[in-house]
PDB file of N, CA, C and O in Angstrom:
ATOM      1  N   MET A   1      19.392   3.162  -2.982  1.00  0.00           N
ATOM      2  CA  MET A   1      18.100   2.613  -3.228  1.00  0.00           C
ATOM      3  C   MET A   1      17.140   3.812  -3.489  1.00  0.00           C
ATOM      4  O   MET A   1      17.095   4.760  -2.706  1.00  0.00           O
ATOM      5  N   THR A   2      16.415   3.748  -4.553  1.00  0.00           N
ATOM      6  CA  THR A   2      15.419   4.760  -4.932  1.00  0.00           C
ATOM      7  C   THR A   2      14.062   4.322  -4.447  1.00  0.00           C
ATOM      8  O   THR A   2      13.661   3.164  -4.564  1.00  0.00           O
ATOM      9  N   ARG A   3      13.352   5.331  -3.880  1.00  0.00           N
ATOM     10  CA  ARG A   3      12.038   5.077  -3.347  1.00  0.00           C
ATOM     11  C   ARG A   3      11.025   5.960  -4.045  1.00  0.00           C
ATOM     12  O   ARG A   3      11.278   7.140  -4.289  1.00  0.00           O
ATOM     13  N   TYR A   4       9.834   5.363  -4.376  1.00  0.00           N
ATOM     14  CA  TYR A   4       8.763   6.103  -4.958  1.00  0.00           C
ATOM     15  C   TYR A   4       7.485   5.938  -4.078  1.00  0.00           C
ATOM     16  O   TYR A   4       7.323   4.927  -3.394  1.00  0.00           O
ATOM     17  N   ILE A   5       6.623   6.913  -4.111  1.00  0.00           N
ATOM     18  CA  ILE A   5       5.381   6.843  -3.412  1.00  0.00           C
ATOM     19  C   ILE A   5       4.357   6.292  -4.399  1.00  0.00           C
ATOM     20  O   ILE A   5       4.187   6.811  -5.502  1.00  0.00           O
ATOM     21  N   LEU A   6       3.668   5.206  -3.966  1.00  0.00           N
ATOM     22  CA  LEU A   6       2.671   4.535  -4.829  1.00  0.00           C
ATOM     23  C   LEU A   6       1.280   5.094  -4.546  1.00  0.00           C
ATOM     24  O   LEU A   6       0.820   5.163  -3.407  1.00  0.00           O
ATOM     25  N   ASN A   7       0.634   5.489  -5.645  1.00  0.00           N
ATOM     26  CA  ASN A   7      -0.708   6.144  -5.524  1.00  0.00           C
ATOM     27  C   ASN A   7      -1.693   5.528  -6.467  1.00  0.00           C
ATOM     28  O   ASN A   7      -1.331   4.902  -7.464  1.00  0.00           O
ATOM     29  N   VAL A   8      -2.971   5.720  -6.130  1.00  0.00           N
ATOM     30  CA  VAL A   8      -4.137   5.343  -6.971  1.00  0.00           C
ATOM     31  C   VAL A   8      -4.753   6.647  -7.441  1.00  0.00           C
ATOM     32  O   VAL A   8      -5.133   7.467  -6.605  1.00  0.00           O
ATOM     33  N   PRO A   9      -4.874   6.883  -8.786  1.00  0.00           N
ATOM     34  CA  PRO A   9      -5.506   8.091  -9.274  1.00  0.00           C
ATOM     35  C   PRO A   9      -7.013   8.044  -9.225  1.00  0.00           C
ATOM     36  O   PRO A   9      -7.603   6.996  -9.489  1.00  0.00           O
ATOM     37  N   HIS A  10      -7.630   9.108  -8.906  1.00  0.00           N
ATOM     38  CA  HIS A  10      -9.124   9.230  -8.928  1.00  0.00           C
ATOM     39  C   HIS A  10      -9.443  10.467  -9.735  1.00  0.00           C
ATOM     40  O   HIS A  10      -9.117  11.573  -9.305  1.00  0.00           O
ATOM     41  N   THR A  11     -10.071  10.321 -10.895  1.00  0.00           N
ATOM     42  CA  THR A  11     -10.428  11.455 -11.759  1.00  0.00           C
ATOM     43  C   THR A  11     -11.925  11.698 -11.679  1.00  0.00           C
ATOM     44  O   THR A  11     -12.732  10.769 -11.712  1.00  0.00           O
ATOM     45  N   TYR A  12     -12.289  13.032 -11.569  1.00  0.00           N
ATOM     46  CA  TYR A  12     -13.703  13.376 -11.483  1.00  0.00           C
ATOM     47  C   TYR A  12     -13.909  14.757 -12.134  1.00  0.00           C
ATOM     48  O   TYR A  12     -12.935  15.469 -12.379  1.00  0.00           O
ATOM     49  N   ILE A  13     -15.106  15.122 -12.403  1.00  0.00           N
ATOM     50  CA  ILE A  13     -15.434  16.424 -12.958  1.00  0.00           C
ATOM     51  C   ILE A  13     -16.004  17.311 -11.893  1.00  0.00           C
ATOM     52  O   ILE A  13     -16.948  16.906 -11.214  1.00  0.00           O
ATOM     53  N   LYS A  14     -15.455  18.565 -11.699  1.00  0.00           N
ATOM     54  CA  LYS A  14     -15.941  19.540 -10.805  1.00  0.00           C
ATOM     55  C   LYS A  14     -15.953  20.879 -11.530  1.00  0.00           C
ATOM     56  O   LYS A  14     -14.944  21.342 -12.063  1.00  0.00           O
ATOM     57  N   ASP A  15     -17.161  21.489 -11.525  1.00  0.00           N
ATOM     58  CA  ASP A  15     -17.328  22.820 -12.188  1.00  0.00           C
ATOM     59  C   ASP A  15     -16.899  22.780 -13.636  1.00  0.00           C
ATOM     60  O   ASP A  15     -16.361  23.760 -14.151  1.00  0.00           O
ATOM     61  N   GLY A  16     -17.127  21.670 -14.296  1.00  0.00           N
ATOM     62  CA  GLY A  16     -16.787  21.488 -15.712  1.00  0.00           C
ATOM     63  C   GLY A  16     -15.307  21.210 -15.980  1.00  0.00           C
ATOM     64  O   GLY A  16     -14.902  21.130 -17.140  1.00  0.00           O
ATOM     65  N   LYS A  17     -14.514  21.064 -14.959  1.00  0.00           N
ATOM     66  CA  LYS A  17     -13.077  20.777 -15.105  1.00  0.00           C
ATOM     67  C   LYS A  17     -12.783  19.381 -14.621  1.00  0.00           C
ATOM     68  O   LYS A  17     -13.320  18.938 -13.605  1.00  0.00           O
ATOM     69  N   GLU A  18     -11.909  18.668 -15.366  1.00  0.00           N
ATOM     70  CA  GLU A  18     -11.515  17.314 -14.981  1.00  0.00           C
ATOM     71  C   GLU A  18     -10.403  17.453 -13.926  1.00  0.00           C
ATOM     72  O   GLU A  18      -9.401  18.120 -14.184  1.00  0.00           O
ATOM     73  N   ILE A  19     -10.564  16.836 -12.746  1.00  0.00           N
ATOM     74  CA  ILE A  19      -9.592  16.908 -11.692  1.00  0.00           C
ATOM     75  C   ILE A  19      -9.135  15.498 -11.322  1.00  0.00           C
ATOM     76  O   ILE A  19      -9.954  14.584 -11.220  1.00  0.00           O
ATOM     77  N   THR A  20      -7.834  15.324 -11.124  1.00  0.00           N
ATOM     78  CA  THR A  20      -7.325  14.013 -10.685  1.00  0.00           C
ATOM     79  C   THR A  20      -6.695  14.205  -9.287  1.00  0.00           C
ATOM     80  O   THR A  20      -5.840  15.069  -9.092  1.00  0.00           O
ATOM     81  N   LYS A  21      -7.137  13.385  -8.331  1.00  0.00           N
ATOM     82  CA  LYS A  21      -6.585  13.314  -6.990  1.00  0.00           C
ATOM     83  C   LYS A  21      -5.836  11.990  -6.879  1.00  0.00           C
ATOM     84  O   LYS A  21      -6.144  11.043  -7.602  1.00  0.00           O
ATOM     85  N   TYR A  22      -4.855  11.918  -5.979  1.00  0.00           N
ATOM     86  CA  TYR A  22      -4.067  10.722  -5.830  1.00  0.00           C
ATOM     87  C   TYR A  22      -4.129  10.290  -4.348  1.00  0.00           C
ATOM     88  O   TYR A  22      -3.940  11.094  -3.436  1.00  0.00           O
ATOM     89  N   THR A  23      -4.390   9.040  -4.159  1.00  0.00           N
ATOM     90  CA  THR A  23      -4.463   8.436  -2.755  1.00  0.00           C
ATOM     91  C   THR A  23      -3.250   7.536  -2.633  1.00  0.00           C
ATOM     92  O   THR A  23      -3.024   6.629  -3.433  1.00  0.00           O
ATOM     93  N   ARG A  24      -2.464   7.834  -1.573  1.00  0.00           N
ATOM     94  CA  ARG A  24      -1.246   7.037  -1.287  1.00  0.00           C
ATOM     95  C   ARG A  24      -1.642   5.629  -0.855  1.00  0.00           C
ATOM     96  O   ARG A  24      -2.470   5.474   0.042  1.00  0.00           O
ATOM     97  N   VAL A  25      -1.073   4.611  -1.471  1.00  0.00           N
ATOM     98  CA  VAL A  25      -1.353   3.236  -1.111  1.00  0.00           C
ATOM     99  C   VAL A  25      -0.125   2.411  -0.726  1.00  0.00           C
ATOM    100  O   VAL A  25      -0.253   1.251  -0.334  1.00  0.00           O
ATOM    101  N   GLY A  26       1.063   3.008  -0.836  1.00  0.00           N
ATOM    102  CA  GLY A  26       2.265   2.291  -0.524  1.00  0.00           C
ATOM    103  C   GLY A  26       3.500   2.928  -1.071  1.00  0.00           C
ATOM    104  O   GLY A  26       3.528   4.115  -1.396  1.00  0.00           O
ATOM    105  N   SER A  27       4.537   2.109  -1.169  1.00  0.00           N
ATOM    106  CA  SER A  27       5.847   2.607  -1.670  1.00  0.00           C
ATOM    107  C   SER A  27       6.459   1.553  -2.622  1.00  0.00           C
ATOM    108  O   SER A  27       6.185   0.359  -2.503  1.00  0.00           O
ATOM    109  N   VAL A  28       7.279   2.020  -3.553  1.00  0.00           N
ATOM    110  CA  VAL A  28       8.028   1.218  -4.442  1.00  0.00           C
ATOM    111  C   VAL A  28       9.490   1.452  -4.211  1.00  0.00           C
ATOM    112  O   VAL A  28       9.903   2.611  -4.166  1.00  0.00           O
ATOM    113  N   PHE A  29      10.310   0.424  -4.059  1.00  0.00           N
ATOM    114  CA  PHE A  29      11.722   0.552  -3.893  1.00  0.00           C
ATOM    115  C   PHE A  29      12.474  -0.051  -5.068  1.00  0.00           C
ATOM    116  O   PHE A  29      12.220  -1.191  -5.458  1.00  0.00           O
ATOM    117  N   GLU A  30      13.403   0.718  -5.632  1.00  0.00           N
ATOM    118  CA  GLU A  30      14.248   0.277  -6.712  1.00  0.00           C
ATOM    119  C   GLU A  30      15.558  -0.168  -6.124  1.00  0.00           C
ATOM    120  O   GLU A  30      16.259   0.637  -5.511  1.00  0.00           O
ATOM    121  N   ASN A  31      15.922  -1.454  -6.294  1.00  0.00           N
ATOM    122  CA  ASN A  31      17.133  -2.014  -5.773  1.00  0.00           C
ATOM    123  C   ASN A  31      18.027  -2.582  -6.860  1.00  0.00           C
ATOM    124  O   ASN A  31      17.551  -3.039  -7.899  1.00  0.00           O
ATOM    125  N   THR A  32      19.313  -2.548  -6.612  1.00  0.00           N
ATOM    126  CA  THR A  32      20.269  -3.233  -7.442  1.00  0.00           C
ATOM    127  C   THR A  32      20.581  -4.606  -6.912  1.00  0.00           C
ATOM    128  O   THR A  32      20.997  -4.765  -5.765  1.00  0.00           O
ATOM    129  N   ARG A  33      20.369  -5.638  -7.788  1.00  0.00           N
ATOM    130  CA  ARG A  33      20.550  -6.982  -7.352  1.00  0.00           C
ATOM    131  C   ARG A  33      21.991  -7.230  -6.893  1.00  0.00           C
ATOM    132  O   ARG A  33      22.941  -6.711  -7.479  1.00  0.00           O
ATOM    133  N   GLN A  34      22.129  -8.009  -5.866  1.00  0.00           N
ATOM    134  CA  GLN A  34      23.423  -8.312  -5.267  1.00  0.00           C
ATOM    135  C   GLN A  34      24.127  -9.548  -5.810  1.00  0.00           C
ATOM    136  O   GLN A  34      25.101 -10.041  -5.240  1.00  0.00           O
ATOM    137  N   ASP A  35      23.597 -10.034  -6.937  1.00  0.00           N
ATOM    138  CA  ASP A  35      24.155 -11.315  -7.557  1.00  0.00           C
ATOM    139  C   ASP A  35      25.238 -10.973  -8.535  1.00  0.00           C
ATOM    140  O   ASP A  35      25.706 -11.865  -9.244  1.00  0.00           O
ATOM    141  N   GLY A  36      25.676  -9.707  -8.622  1.00  0.00           N
ATOM    142  CA  GLY A  36      26.786  -9.329  -9.528  1.00  0.00           C
ATOM    143  C   GLY A  36      26.287  -8.953 -10.917  1.00  0.00           C
ATOM    144  O   GLY A  36      27.074  -8.499 -11.747  1.00  0.00           O
ATOM    145  N   SER A  37      25.007  -9.130 -11.187  1.00  0.00           N
ATOM    146  CA  SER A  37      24.471  -8.772 -12.548  1.00  0.00           C
ATOM    147  C   SER A  37      24.261  -7.279 -12.705  1.00  0.00           C
ATOM    148  O   SER A  37      24.288  -6.766 -13.824  1.00  0.00           O
ATOM    149  N   GLY A  38      24.049  -6.566 -11.592  1.00  0.00           N
ATOM    150  CA  GLY A  38      23.804  -5.108 -11.602  1.00  0.00           C
ATOM    151  C   GLY A  38      22.330  -4.809 -12.072  1.00  0.00           C
ATOM    152  O   GLY A  38      21.965  -3.647 -12.253  1.00  0.00           O
ATOM    153  N   ASP A  39      21.514  -5.854 -12.258  1.00  0.00           N
ATOM    154  CA  ASP A  39      20.124  -5.602 -12.730  1.00  0.00           C
ATOM    155  C   ASP A  39      19.361  -4.868 -11.609  1.00  0.00           C
ATOM    156  O   ASP A  39      19.676  -4.984 -10.425  1.00  0.00           O
ATOM    157  N   LYS A  40      18.349  -4.112 -12.043  1.00  0.00           N
ATOM    158  CA  LYS A  40      17.501  -3.403 -11.085  1.00  0.00           C
ATOM    159  C   LYS A  40      16.259  -4.290 -10.793  1.00  0.00           C
ATOM    160  O   LYS A  40      15.794  -5.047 -11.645  1.00  0.00           O
ATOM    161  N   ALA A  41      15.763  -4.160  -9.582  1.00  0.00           N
ATOM    162  CA  ALA A  41      14.579  -4.895  -9.166  1.00  0.00           C
ATOM    163  C   ALA A  41      13.658  -3.898  -8.387  1.00  0.00           C
ATOM    164  O   ALA A  41      14.137  -3.037  -7.649  1.00  0.00           O
ATOM    165  N   LEU A  42      12.361  -4.050  -8.578  1.00  0.00           N
ATOM    166  CA  LEU A  42      11.422  -3.198  -7.877  1.00  0.00           C
ATOM    167  C   LEU A  42      10.716  -3.997  -6.791  1.00  0.00           C
ATOM    168  O   LEU A  42      10.252  -5.107  -7.049  1.00  0.00           O
ATOM    169  N   SER A  43      10.629  -3.466  -5.614  1.00  0.00           N
ATOM    170  CA  SER A  43       9.859  -4.068  -4.522  1.00  0.00           C
ATOM    171  C   SER A  43       8.756  -3.199  -4.188  1.00  0.00           C
ATOM    172  O   SER A  43       8.972  -2.026  -3.885  1.00  0.00           O
ATOM    173  N   ILE A  44       7.532  -3.706  -4.219  1.00  0.00           N
ATOM    174  CA  ILE A  44       6.317  -2.879  -3.950  1.00  0.00           C
ATOM    175  C   ILE A  44       5.739  -3.305  -2.541  1.00  0.00           C
ATOM    176  O   ILE A  44       5.450  -4.471  -2.271  1.00  0.00           O
ATOM    177  N   LYS A  45       5.608  -2.303  -1.725  1.00  0.00           N
ATOM    178  CA  LYS A  45       5.060  -2.507  -0.370  1.00  0.00           C
ATOM    179  C   LYS A  45       3.724  -1.718  -0.255  1.00  0.00           C
ATOM    180  O   LYS A  45       3.717  -0.489  -0.332  1.00  0.00           O
ATOM    181  N   LEU A  46       2.607  -2.442  -0.072  1.00  0.00           N
ATOM    182  CA  LEU A  46       1.328  -1.773   0.007  1.00  0.00           C
ATOM    183  C   LEU A  46       0.942  -1.538   1.443  1.00  0.00           C
ATOM    184  O   LEU A  46       1.234  -2.348   2.323  1.00  0.00           O
ATOM    185  N   ASN A  47       0.262  -0.387   1.678  1.00  0.00           N
ATOM    186  CA  ASN A  47      -0.141  -0.078   3.027  1.00  0.00           C
ATOM    187  C   ASN A  47      -1.385  -0.872   3.422  1.00  0.00           C
ATOM    188  O   ASN A  47      -1.643  -1.063   4.611  1.00  0.00           O
ATOM    189  N   PHE A  48      -2.144  -1.327   2.456  1.00  0.00           N
ATOM    190  CA  PHE A  48      -3.370  -2.115   2.677  1.00  0.00           C
ATOM    191  C   PHE A  48      -3.706  -2.831   1.371  1.00  0.00           C
ATOM    192  O   PHE A  48      -3.149  -2.477   0.332  1.00  0.00           O
ATOM    193  N   PRO A  49      -4.580  -3.806   1.387  1.00  0.00           N
ATOM    194  CA  PRO A  49      -5.009  -4.506   0.149  1.00  0.00           C
ATOM    195  C   PRO A  49      -5.624  -3.470  -0.801  1.00  0.00           C
ATOM    196  O   PRO A  49      -6.421  -2.628  -0.386  1.00  0.00           O
ATOM    197  N   VAL A  50      -5.245  -3.545  -2.064  1.00  0.00           N
ATOM    198  CA  VAL A  50      -5.753  -2.531  -3.065  1.00  0.00           C
ATOM    199  C   VAL A  50      -6.499  -3.268  -4.106  1.00  0.00           C
ATOM    200  O   VAL A  50      -6.008  -4.274  -4.618  1.00  0.00           O
ATOM    201  N   GLY A  51      -7.699  -2.801  -4.455  1.00  0.00           N
ATOM    202  CA  GLY A  51      -8.495  -3.294  -5.548  1.00  0.00           C
ATOM    203  C   GLY A  51      -8.520  -2.216  -6.608  1.00  0.00           C
ATOM    204  O   GLY A  51      -9.513  -1.498  -6.721  1.00  0.00           O
ATOM    205  N   ALA A  52      -7.468  -2.078  -7.385  1.00  0.00           N
ATOM    206  CA  ALA A  52      -7.396  -0.969  -8.336  1.00  0.00           C
ATOM    207  C   ALA A  52      -6.839  -1.519  -9.657  1.00  0.00           C
ATOM    208  O   ALA A  52      -6.149  -2.538  -9.692  1.00  0.00           O
ATOM    209  N   THR A  53      -7.168  -0.801 -10.744  1.00  0.00           N
ATOM    210  CA  THR A  53      -6.611  -1.250 -12.041  1.00  0.00           C
ATOM    211  C   THR A  53      -5.398  -0.486 -12.425  1.00  0.00           C
ATOM    212  O   THR A  53      -4.714  -0.852 -13.381  1.00  0.00           O
ATOM    213  N   GLU A  54      -5.102   0.572 -11.712  1.00  0.00           N
ATOM    214  CA  GLU A  54      -3.902   1.372 -12.039  1.00  0.00           C
ATOM    215  C   GLU A  54      -3.298   1.897 -10.726  1.00  0.00           C
ATOM    216  O   GLU A  54      -3.978   2.404  -9.834  1.00  0.00           O
ATOM    217  N   LEU A  55      -1.940   1.731 -10.680  1.00  0.00           N
ATOM    218  CA  LEU A  55      -1.192   2.323  -9.547  1.00  0.00           C
ATOM    219  C   LEU A  55      -0.145   3.289 -10.160  1.00  0.00           C
ATOM    220  O   LEU A  55       0.422   2.988 -11.210  1.00  0.00           O
ATOM    221  N   VAL A  56       0.107   4.424  -9.520  1.00  0.00           N
ATOM    222  CA  VAL A  56       1.102   5.436  -9.997  1.00  0.00           C
ATOM    223  C   VAL A  56       2.115   5.690  -8.987  1.00  0.00           C
ATOM    224  O   VAL A  56       1.779   5.915  -7.825  1.00  0.00           O
ATOM    225  N   ALA A  57       3.410   5.669  -9.373  1.00  0.00           N
ATOM    226  CA  ALA A  57       4.487   5.886  -8.408  1.00  0.00           C
ATOM    227  C   ALA A  57       5.100   7.278  -8.618  1.00  0.00           C
ATOM    228  O   ALA A  57       5.345   7.664  -9.761  1.00  0.00           O
ATOM    229  N   PHE A  58       5.353   8.038  -7.548  1.00  0.00           N
ATOM    230  CA  PHE A  58       5.962   9.338  -7.571  1.00  0.00           C
ATOM    231  C   PHE A  58       7.219   9.295  -6.690  1.00  0.00           C
ATOM    232  O   PHE A  58       7.292   8.516  -5.740  1.00  0.00           O
ATOM    233  N   THR A  59       8.190  10.128  -7.012  1.00  0.00           N
ATOM    234  CA  THR A  59       9.310  10.258  -6.092  1.00  0.00           C
ATOM    235  C   THR A  59       8.830  10.987  -4.856  1.00  0.00           C
ATOM    236  O   THR A  59       7.987  11.876  -4.980  1.00  0.00           O
ATOM    237  N   PRO A  60       9.321  10.659  -3.660  1.00  0.00           N
ATOM    238  CA  PRO A  60       8.825  11.267  -2.446  1.00  0.00           C
ATOM    239  C   PRO A  60       9.151  12.820  -2.333  1.00  0.00           C
ATOM    240  O   PRO A  60      10.181  13.282  -2.824  1.00  0.00           O
ATOM    241  N   LYS A  61       8.267  13.561  -1.696  1.00  0.00           N
ATOM    242  CA  LYS A  61       8.498  14.933  -1.491  1.00  0.00           C
ATOM    243  C   LYS A  61       9.107  15.102  -0.057  1.00  0.00           C
ATOM    244  O   LYS A  61       9.013  14.195   0.770  1.00  0.00           O
ATOM    245  N   ALA A  62       9.709  16.244   0.200  1.00  0.00           N
ATOM    246  CA  ALA A  62      10.394  16.497   1.485  1.00  0.00           C
ATOM    247  C   ALA A  62       9.486  16.250   2.686  1.00  0.00           C
ATOM    248  O   ALA A  62       9.970  15.826   3.735  1.00  0.00           O
ATOM    249  N   ASN A  63       8.147  16.510   2.559  1.00  0.00           N
ATOM    250  CA  ASN A  63       7.237  16.394   3.680  1.00  0.00           C
ATOM    251  C   ASN A  63       6.606  15.047   3.788  1.00  0.00           C
ATOM    252  O   ASN A  63       5.752  14.838   4.650  1.00  0.00           O
ATOM    253  N   ASP A  64       7.003  14.094   2.925  1.00  0.00           N
ATOM    254  CA  ASP A  64       6.452  12.681   3.043  1.00  0.00           C
ATOM    255  C   ASP A  64       6.999  12.041   4.297  1.00  0.00           C
ATOM    256  O   ASP A  64       8.183  12.181   4.604  1.00  0.00           O
ATOM    257  N   ASP A  65       6.136  11.327   5.036  1.00  0.00           N
ATOM    258  CA  ASP A  65       6.531  10.659   6.228  1.00  0.00           C
ATOM    259  C   ASP A  65       7.273   9.363   5.885  1.00  0.00           C
ATOM    260  O   ASP A  65       6.654   8.421   5.389  1.00  0.00           O
ATOM    261  N   ASP A  66       8.579   9.295   6.136  1.00  0.00           N
ATOM    262  CA  ASP A  66       9.356   8.097   5.807  1.00  0.00           C
ATOM    263  C   ASP A  66       8.930   6.886   6.613  1.00  0.00           C
ATOM    264  O   ASP A  66       9.344   5.780   6.265  1.00  0.00           O
ATOM    265  N   ASN A  67       8.163   7.006   7.624  1.00  0.00           N
ATOM    266  CA  ASN A  67       7.744   5.860   8.438  1.00  0.00           C
ATOM    267  C   ASN A  67       6.446   5.196   7.934  1.00  0.00           C
ATOM    268  O   ASN A  67       5.912   4.308   8.598  1.00  0.00           O
ATOM    269  N   GLN A  68       5.943   5.618   6.770  1.00  0.00           N
ATOM    270  CA  GLN A  68       4.733   5.080   6.193  1.00  0.00           C
ATOM    271  C   GLN A  68       4.997   4.005   5.149  1.00  0.00           C
ATOM    272  O   GLN A  68       4.293   3.969   4.140  1.00  0.00           O
ATOM    273  N   GLU A  69       5.943   3.158   5.334  1.00  0.00           N
ATOM    274  CA  GLU A  69       6.198   2.063   4.411  1.00  0.00           C
ATOM    275  C   GLU A  69       5.237   0.893   4.657  1.00  0.00           C
ATOM    276  O   GLU A  69       5.310  -0.122   3.965  1.00  0.00           O
TER     277      GLU A  69
END
């Protein structure tokens, strides 16, 4: 099972440079269906209700807390 960290991007201008920060909002899990088809399915688990127009998933880093699903 592959896991991604789900984030909301926030872009702003600081000292004339565009900067994007990411706020973690949950996790995405890639699963293989058990019905024999071998198809992939994504399961999205949010840490809290999100009112966003874009979500971004990253693979987890070694220091990510695995208990934050």
